[in-house]
C-alpha positions as CSV (number, residue, x, y, z in Angstrom):
1,X,33.9,0.0,-18.3
2,X,30.9,1.6,-16.1
3,X,31.9,1.1,-12.3
4,X,29.9,-0.7,-10.2
5,X,27.8,2.0,-8.3
6,X,27.0,2.8,-12.0
7,X,26.1,-0.7,-12.3
8,X,23.8,-1.1,-9.1
9,X,21.5,2.8,-9.9
10,X,21.1,1.8,-13.5
11,X,19.8,-1.9,-12.7
12,X,17.8,-1.5,-10.2
13,X,16.2,2.0,-12.1
14,X,13.2,0.8,-13.2
15,X,12.1,-0.7,-9.4
16,X,13.4,2.7,-7.6
17,X,11.0,4.6,-10.2
18,X,8.3,2.3,-9.1
19,X,8.1,2.5,-5.4
20,X,9.1,5.6,-5.5
21,X,6.2,6.5,-7.8
22,X,3.8,3.6,-5.6
23,X,0.2,5.0,-5.2
24,X,0.4,5.1,-1.5
25,X,3.9,6.9,-1.5
26,X,2.0,9.4,-3.9
27,X,-1.0,9.8,-1.9
28,X,1.1,10.3,1.6
29,X,3.6,13.2,-0.3
30,X,0.5,14.5,-2.1
31,X,-0.9,15.3,1.0
32,X,-4.1,12.3,0.7
33,X,-3.9,10.9,3.5
34,X,-3.7,11.8,7.3
35,X,-1.1,11.2,9.9
36,X,-1.8,8.0,11.2
37,X,-1.3,6.5,7.8
38,X,2.6,8.3,8.0
39,X,2.8,7.0,11.6
40,X,1.7,3.5,10.2
41,X,4.5,3.6,7.9
42,X,7.1,4.8,10.5
43,X,6.1,1.6,11.9
44,X,7.3,-0.4,8.8
45,X,10.2,0.8,8.6
46,X,11.3,-0.3,12.2
47,X,10.7,-3.6,11.3
48,X,13.1,-3.5,8.3
49,X,16.1,-1.4,10.1
50,X,16.1,-3.4,13.5
51,X,16.8,-6.3,10.9
52,X,19.5,-4.2,9.2
53,X,20.9,-3.3,12.1
54,X,20.2,-5.8,14.5
55,X,22.9,-7.6,12.8
56,X,25.3,-4.7,11.8
57,X,27.8,-5.4,14.9
58,X,28.4,-8.5,13.8
59,X,29.6,-7.8,10.2
60,X,31.3,-4.9,11.4
61,X,34.5,-6.6,10.9
62,X,33.7,-8.6,7.5
63,X,35.8,-8.2,4.9
64,X,32.9,-7.3,2.4
65,X,30.2,-6.0,4.2
66,X,32.5,-4.5,7.1
67,X,33.4,-0.7,5.5
68,X,29.3,0.0,4.6
69,X,29.0,-0.4,8.8
70,X,28.6,3.3,10.1
71,X,27.0,4.5,12.9
72,X,26.2,7.7,11.6
73,X,23.9,5.7,9.4
74,X,21.7,4.2,11.9
75,X,18.4,4.9,12.5
76,X,16.5,3.1,14.9
77,X,17.5,5.4,17.6
78,X,15.4,8.1,15.6
79,X,12.9,5.7,14.7
80,X,11.9,4.6,18.2
81,X,12.0,8.8,18.8
82,X,9.3,9.7,16.2
83,X,7.2,6.4,17.2
84,X,7.0,7.5,20.9
85,X,6.3,11.0,19.1
86,X,3.6,9.4,16.7
87,X,2.4,7.1,18.5
88,X,2.8,7.7,22.4
89,X,4.9,5.9,25.1
90,X,3.8,3.2,24.1
91,X,4.2,2.9,20.5
92,X,5.8,-0.4,21.0
93,X,2.9,-2.1,22.7
94,X,0.6,-1.4,18.9
95,X,3.6,-2.1,17.1
96,X,2.7,-4.6,13.9
97,X,4.6,-5.7,11.2
98,X,2.0,-5.8,7.8
99,X,3.2,-9.6,5.8
100,X,5.1,-7.7,3.2
101,X,6.9,-5.4,5.9
102,X,7.6,-9.4,8.1
103,X,8.7,-10.9,4.2
104,X,11.2,-7.8,3.5
105,X,12.4,-8.3,6.9
106,X,13.1,-11.7,7.0
107,X,15.1,-11.3,3.7
108,X,17.4,-8.4,5.4
109,X,18.0,-10.3,8.2
110,X,19.0,-13.3,6.4
111,X,21.5,-11.5,4.5
112,X,23.1,-9.9,7.5
113,X,23.5,-13.3,8.9
114,X,24.5,-15.7,5.6
115,X,25.2,-13.2,2.9
116,X,27.6,-10.0,3.6
117,X,27.2,-9.5,-0.5
118,X,23.4,-9.7,-0.2
119,X,23.5,-7.1,2.8
120,X,25.1,-4.7,1.3
121,X,22.6,-4.5,-1.5
122,X,20.1,-3.8,1.4
123,X,22.5,-1.4,3.1
124,X,22.5,0.3,-0.6
125,X,18.8,0.9,-1.5
126,X,18.0,1.6,2.2
127,X,20.4,4.1,3.3
128,X,21.0,5.7,0.5
129,X,17.6,6.1,-1.0
130,X,16.9,7.4,3.0
131,X,19.9,10.4,2.2
132,X,18.3,11.4,-1.1
133,X,14.4,10.7,-1.6
134,X,14.1,10.9,2.2
135,X,14.3,14.7,2.5
136,X,11.3,15.5,0.1
137,X,9.9,13.2,2.7
138,X,10.7,15.0,5.7
139,X,9.8,18.6,3.9
140,X,6.4,17.5,3.1
141,X,6.0,15.8,6.2
142,X,6.8,18.6,8.2
143,X,4.8,20.6,5.9
144,X,1.7,18.8,6.1
145,X,1.6,17.9,9.8
146,X,3.1,20.4,11.3
147,X,6.3,18.9,12.6
148,X,8.7,21.0,14.1
149,X,11.9,21.1,11.4
150,X,14.2,18.3,11.7
151,X,12.3,17.5,14.7
152,X,10.6,14.7,16.4
153,X,8.2,12.7,13.9
154,X,10.9,13.1,10.8
155,X,13.7,12.1,12.7
156,X,14.4,9.1,10.6
157,X,15.3,11.6,7.8
158,X,17.5,13.6,10.1
159,X,21.6,12.3,9.7
160,X,23.0,14.5,12.1
161,X,26.2,12.5,12.3
162,X,26.7,13.8,8.4
163,X,26.8,16.9,7.6
164,X,27.9,16.9,3.8
165,X,25.5,14.8,2.0
166,X,26.9,14.9,-1.5
167,X,30.1,14.1,-0.4
168,X,28.8,11.2,1.7
169,X,27.2,10.1,-1.1
170,X,30.7,10.4,-3.2
171,X,32.2,8.3,-0.7
172,X,29.4,5.8,-0.4
173,X,30.0,5.0,-4.0
174,X,34.1,4.8,-3.8
175,X,33.3,1.8,-1.0
176,X,30.5,0.2,-3.6
177,X,33.4,0.5,-6.6
178,X,35.8,-0.9,-4.2
179,X,34.0,-3.8,-3.0
180,X,35.6,-7.5,-2.4
181,X,33.2,-9.4,-5.2
182,X,34.5,-11.2,-8.7
183,X,31.8,-10.9,-11.3
184,X,29.4,-13.5,-10.6
185,X,29.0,-12.2,-7.3
186,X,28.8,-8.5,-7.9
187,X,25.6,-9.7,-10.4
188,X,24.3,-11.7,-7.2
189,X,24.4,-8.3,-5.5
190,X,22.8,-6.0,-8.3
191,X,19.8,-9.0,-8.2
192,X,19.3,-8.6,-4.5
193,X,19.3,-4.9,-4.6
194,X,16.1,-5.5,-7.5
195,X,15.0,-7.7,-4.9
196,X,14.6,-4.8,-2.2
197,X,13.8,-2.9,-3.9
198,X,10.4,-5.5,-4.5
199,X,10.3,-6.3,-1.2
200,X,9.7,-2.0,-0.5
201,X,7.5,-1.9,-3.4
202,X,5.3,-4.3,-1.8
203,X,5.1,-2.8,1.5
204,X,3.7,0.2,-0.1
205,X,0.6,-2.0,-2.1
206,X,0.3,-3.2,1.3
207,X,-0.2,-0.1,3.2
208,X,-2.0,1.2,0.4
209,X,-4.5,-2.0,0.2
210,X,-4.7,-0.4,4.3
211,X,-4.9,3.3,4.0
212,X,-7.3,3.3,0.2
213,X,-8.2,6.7,-0.5
214,X,-12.8,6.5,-0.9
215,X,-12.6,6.5,-4.2
C-alpha cells in the first residue's frame, strides 16, 4: 500500500502541473513579462502566507497540525523584505488582493481556524512547492530582472534555516506518513490539496488577465 505522502503527491499531480504550466507562469518564467508582473504576483503571495502563518502559533500545540508548524519555513518576513525592495517603503499602502487571492486566503484561514487536517493540505502545497519549484522561479527572476543572487526581491525563495532541502523534504514526507488521521480524514486532506491547487491556479488565471501579452 502506498504511503500517505505518495498518495497526496500522485492525487494532486494533475492540478500541480496545471498550476505550474499556467499562461501567466509560463510568460513570467519565459521573461516575457516585466518586473511589475513579478511584483504583483509577490503581493498576492503575501495574502496567502499571512493567512497560513497568522494562525500557526495557535496550531503549534495541535496534535494533527502541530508537527508541521516549523518556524524555519515561515515566509512572511522574507516576503515583506521583497515587497519593500520591489514596491518601496510604502508597499503596504498599495497592497491589494485580487478576488481570486482573497478567496484562496480565506480558505486557508478557515482551515487554520477550524480544520487542522485542511491546514496541513495548504501547508504542504505551499511550502513543499516553494522548496522545490520555487527555486526555478528564483533563478529565473535573478537572471531576468537582475536581482542579487538570493538577495532582496527573491528572499521569499531562500530558506535560510534549511541547509539541506532534500533531507528536509524527506522529513516532511515522514510527517505526512505519520499524520494522526484515519482513512476518511486522509481522503479529505487529499481533496483539500486538490482544492488548494485549484485556488492557486485561479490566482494565476487572474494575474494572466491583468498582465496579458499583447497578441
